[in-house]
C-alpha positions as protocol buffer text, in pm:
chain_id: "A"
residue {
  index: 1
  type: MET
  ca { x: 5581 y: 13779 z: -902 }
}
residue {
  index: 2
  type: THR
  ca { x: 5652 y: 14065 z: -671 }
}
residue {
  index: 3
  type: ASP
  ca { x: 5803 y: 13984 z: -329 }
}
residue {
  index: 4
  type: SER
  ca { x: 5535 y: 13982 z: -161 }
}
residue {
  index: 5
  type: LYS
  ca { x: 5378 y: 13681 z: -400 }
}
residue {
  index: 6
  type: ARG
  ca { x: 5718 y: 13550 z: -349 }
}
residue {
  index: 7
  type: LEU
  ca { x: 5669 y: 13542 z: 36 }
}
residue {
  index: 8
  type: LEU
  ca { x: 5321 y: 13397 z: 46 }
}
residue {
  index: 9
  type: ASN
  ca { x: 5415 y: 13099 z: -174 }
}
residue {
  index: 10
  type: LEU
  ca { x: 5704 y: 13034 z: 26 }
}
residue {
  index: 11
  type: PHE
  ca { x: 5487 y: 13097 z: 354 }
}
residue {
  index: 12
  type: ARG
  ca { x: 5243 y: 12816 z: 141 }
}
residue {
  index: 13
  type: ASN
  ca { x: 5461 y: 12595 z: 154 }
}
residue {
  index: 14
  type: LEU
  ca { x: 5667 y: 12563 z: 454 }
}
residue {
  index: 15
  type: SER
  ca { x: 5580 y: 12320 z: 736 }
}
residue {
  index: 16
  type: ALA
  ca { x: 5313 y: 12425 z: 1030 }
}
residue {
  index: 17
  type: GLU
  ca { x: 5687 y: 12451 z: 1292 }
}
residue {
  index: 18
  type: ARG
  ca { x: 5797 y: 12695 z: 1012 }
}
residue {
  index: 19
  type: GLN
  ca { x: 5568 y: 12878 z: 933 }
}
residue {
  index: 20
  type: GLN
  ca { x: 5550 y: 13009 z: 1226 }
}
residue {
  index: 21
  type: SER
  ca { x: 5944 y: 13058 z: 1348 }
}
residue {
  index: 22
  type: LEU
  ca { x: 5863 y: 13256 z: 1080 }
}
residue {
  index: 23
  type: LEU
  ca { x: 5575 y: 13498 z: 1161 }
}
residue {
  index: 24
  type: ASP
  ca { x: 5800 y: 13428 z: 1502 }
}
residue {
  index: 25
  type: TYR
  ca { x: 6140 y: 13604 z: 1256 }
}
residue {
  index: 26
  type: ALA
  ca { x: 5952 y: 13890 z: 1079 }
}
residue {
  index: 27
  type: GLU
  ca { x: 5774 y: 13961 z: 1418 }
}
residue {
  index: 28
  type: PHE
  ca { x: 6156 y: 14010 z: 1520 }
}
residue {
  index: 29
  type: LEU
  ca { x: 6255 y: 14176 z: 1242 }
}
residue {
  index: 30
  type: ALA
  ca { x: 6032 y: 14455 z: 1243 }
}
residue {
  index: 31
  type: GLY
  ca { x: 6108 y: 14552 z: 1551 }
}
residue {
  index: 32
  type: LYS
  ca { x: 6490 y: 14564 z: 1540 }
}
residue {
  index: 33
  type: GLU
  ca { x: 6316 y: 14923 z: 1386 }
}
residue {
  index: 34
  type: GLU
  ca { x: 6200 y: 15099 z: 1729 }
}
residue {
  index: 35
  type: ALA
  ca { x: 6604 y: 15151 z: 1892 }
}
residue {
  index: 36
  type: VAL
  ca { x: 6607 y: 15186 z: 2210 }
}
residue {
  index: 37
  type: PRO
  ca { x: 6848 y: 15235 z: 2434 }
}
residue {
  index: 38
  type: PRO
  ca { x: 7111 y: 15081 z: 2618 }
}
residue {
  index: 39
  type: VAL
  ca { x: 7117 y: 15144 z: 3010 }
}
residue {
  index: 40
  type: ALA
  ca { x: 7276 y: 14842 z: 3143 }
}
residue {
  index: 41
  type: THR
  ca { x: 7717 y: 14714 z: 3153 }
}
residue {
  index: 42
  type: GLU
  ca { x: 7720 y: 14451 z: 3249 }
}
residue {
  index: 43
  type: PRO
  ca { x: 7445 y: 14180 z: 3085 }
}
residue {
  index: 44
  type: LEU
  ca { x: 7062 y: 14096 z: 3252 }
}
residue {
  index: 45
  type: PRO
  ca { x: 7070 y: 13728 z: 3448 }
}
residue {
  index: 46
  type: ILE
  ca { x: 6779 y: 13563 z: 3199 }
}
residue {
  index: 47
  type: PRO
  ca { x: 6815 y: 13295 z: 3243 }
}
residue {
  index: 48
  type: ARG
  ca { x: 6714 y: 13060 z: 2872 }
}
residue {
  index: 49
  type: PRO
  ca { x: 6400 y: 12877 z: 2906 }
}
residue {
  index: 50
  type: GLU
  ca { x: 6407 y: 12471 z: 2879 }
}
residue {
  index: 51
  type: GLN
  ca { x: 6185 y: 12478 z: 2550 }
}
residue {
  index: 52
  type: GLU
  ca { x: 6351 y: 12805 z: 2327 }
}
residue {
  index: 53
  type: ASN
  ca { x: 6295 y: 12837 z: 1942 }
}
residue {
  index: 54
  type: VAL
  ca { x: 6566 y: 13064 z: 1792 }
}
residue {
  index: 55
  type: VAL
  ca { x: 6344 y: 13386 z: 1777 }
}
residue {
  index: 56
  type: LYS
  ca { x: 6276 y: 13418 z: 2139 }
}
residue {
  index: 57
  type: ALA
  ca { x: 6630 y: 13327 z: 2223 }
}
residue {
  index: 58
  type: ILE
  ca { x: 6693 y: 13655 z: 2010 }
}
residue {
  index: 59
  type: GLN
  ca { x: 6496 y: 13833 z: 2210 }
}
residue {
  index: 60
  type: ARG
  ca { x: 6615 y: 13681 z: 2520 }
}
residue {
  index: 61
  type: LEU
  ca { x: 6963 y: 13751 z: 2455 }
}
residue {
  index: 62
  type: MET
  ca { x: 6936 y: 14087 z: 2322 }
}
residue {
  index: 63
  type: GLN
  ca { x: 6682 y: 14138 z: 2651 }
}
residue {
  index: 64
  type: THR
  ca { x: 7017 y: 14029 z: 2796 }
}
residue {
  index: 65
  type: TYR
  ca { x: 7309 y: 14233 z: 2657 }
}
residue {
  index: 66
  type: PRO
  ca { x: 7109 y: 14558 z: 2581 }
}
residue {
  index: 67
  type: MET
  ca { x: 7455 y: 14684 z: 2555 }
}
residue {
  index: 68
  type: LEU
  ca { x: 7513 y: 14554 z: 2264 }
}
residue {
  index: 69
  type: GLU
  ca { x: 7420 y: 14753 z: 1929 }
}
residue {
  index: 70
  type: ARG
  ca { x: 7164 y: 14524 z: 1803 }
}
residue {
  index: 71
  type: ASN
  ca { x: 7323 y: 14630 z: 1387 }
}
residue {
  index: 72
  type: HIS
  ca { x: 7670 y: 14432 z: 1571 }
}
residue {
  index: 73
  type: VAL
  ca { x: 7478 y: 14088 z: 1633 }
}
residue {
  index: 74
  type: PHE
  ca { x: 7210 y: 14084 z: 1368 }
}
residue {
  index: 75
  type: HIS
  ca { x: 7383 y: 13947 z: 1063 }
}
residue {
  index: 76
  type: GLU
  ca { x: 7510 y: 13695 z: 1286 }
}
residue {
  index: 77
  type: ALA
  ca { x: 7152 y: 13643 z: 1458 }
}
residue {
  index: 78
  type: SER
  ca { x: 7028 y: 13656 z: 1084 }
}
residue {
  index: 79
  type: ALA
  ca { x: 7314 y: 13347 z: 958 }
}
residue {
  index: 80
  type: GLN
  ca { x: 7177 y: 13128 z: 1278 }
}
residue {
  index: 81
  type: MET
  ca { x: 6805 y: 13213 z: 1170 }
}
residue {
  index: 82
  type: THR
  ca { x: 6875 y: 13145 z: 842 }
}
residue {
  index: 83
  type: ARG
  ca { x: 7122 y: 12793 z: 950 }
}
residue {
  index: 84
  type: HIS
  ca { x: 6744 y: 12661 z: 1194 }
}
residue {
  index: 85
  type: LEU
  ca { x: 6496 y: 12776 z: 970 }
}
residue {
  index: 86
  type: MET
  ca { x: 6581 y: 12724 z: 625 }
}
residue {
  index: 87
  type: HIS
  ca { x: 6897 y: 12438 z: 659 }
}
residue {
  index: 88
  type: GLY
  ca { x: 6709 y: 12262 z: 945 }
}
residue {
  index: 89
  type: ILE
  ca { x: 6985 y: 12297 z: 1166 }
}
residue {
  index: 90
  type: PRO
  ca { x: 6749 y: 12273 z: 1557 }
}
residue {
  index: 91
  type: ALA
  ca { x: 6713 y: 12512 z: 1841 }
}
residue {
  index: 92
  type: ALA
  ca { x: 6902 y: 12425 z: 2038 }
}
residue {
  index: 93
  type: GLU
  ca { x: 7206 y: 12411 z: 1807 }
}
residue {
  index: 94
  type: ALA
  ca { x: 7112 y: 12789 z: 1632 }
}
residue {
  index: 95
  type: ILE
  ca { x: 7017 y: 12820 z: 2018 }
}
residue {
  index: 96
  type: ASP
  ca { x: 7426 y: 12724 z: 2149 }
}
residue {
  index: 97
  type: GLU
  ca { x: 7559 y: 12980 z: 1852 }
}
residue {
  index: 98
  type: LEU
  ca { x: 7357 y: 13241 z: 1905 }
}
residue {
  index: 99
  type: GLU
  ca { x: 7498 y: 13219 z: 2319 }
}
residue {
  index: 100
  type: ARG
  ca { x: 7844 y: 13233 z: 2129 }
}
residue {
  index: 101
  type: ILE
  ca { x: 7799 y: 13497 z: 1938 }
}
residue {
  index: 102
  type: PHE
  ca { x: 7616 y: 13758 z: 2191 }
}
residue {
  index: 103
  type: ARG
  ca { x: 7884 y: 13663 z: 2523 }
}
residue {
  index: 104
  type: ARG
  ca { x: 8208 y: 13731 z: 2189 }
}
residue {
  index: 105
  type: GLN
  ca { x: 8051 y: 14032 z: 2102 }
}
residue {
  index: 106
  type: TYR
  ca { x: 8021 y: 14141 z: 2473 }
}
residue {
  index: 107
  type: GLN
  ca { x: 8302 y: 14104 z: 2479 }
}
residue {
  index: 108
  type: GLN
  ca { x: 8420 y: 14257 z: 2253 }
}
residue {
  index: 109
  type: PHE
  ca { x: 8196 y: 14586 z: 2324 }
}
residue {
  index: 110
  type: LEU
  ca { x: 8425 y: 14526 z: 2651 }
}
residue {
  index: 111
  type: SER
  ca { x: 8716 y: 14599 z: 2461 }
}
residue {
  index: 112
  type: ARG
  ca { x: 8589 y: 14862 z: 2330 }
}
residue {
  index: 113
  type: SER
  ca { x: 8462 y: 15061 z: 2619 }
}
residue {
  index: 114
  type: ARG
  ca { x: 8806 y: 15016 z: 2852 }
}
residue {
  index: 115
  type: GLN
  ca { x: 9030 y: 15111 z: 2477 }
}
residue {
  index: 116
  type: MET
  ca { x: 8784 y: 15401 z: 2497 }
}
residue {
  index: 117
  type: THR
  ca { x: 8890 y: 15467 z: 2802 }
}
residue {
  index: 118
  type: VAL
  ca { x: 9274 y: 15426 z: 2764 }
}
residue {
  index: 119
  type: GLU
  ca { x: 9226 y: 15720 z: 2501 }
}
residue {
  index: 120
  type: GLU
  ca { x: 9067 y: 15989 z: 2691 }
}
């Protein structure tokens, strides 16, 4: 079975809500290909909406922390998306964990930046 047929079969077996989440996630992955150079060195004040899905949270956090390299956070963010989609973890719980991941990655970014400044 080809990957596209397998994906289509999996998609058809999901609830409407999970189908939408999977589509959102696919759009997120497609957007990952477009690298935009970071402009801010501090997190941008983008508030968390009251109702937010996991994909939108990842997008918001990527905008909040534009200085982070996507590859540094992508693996962990993908793991949270998988926990939500495949294991039924509530969106709010996955988003809380995503926010912790991004904060930790930002602290690591600051540490690397300070270290590079000291070495110069």
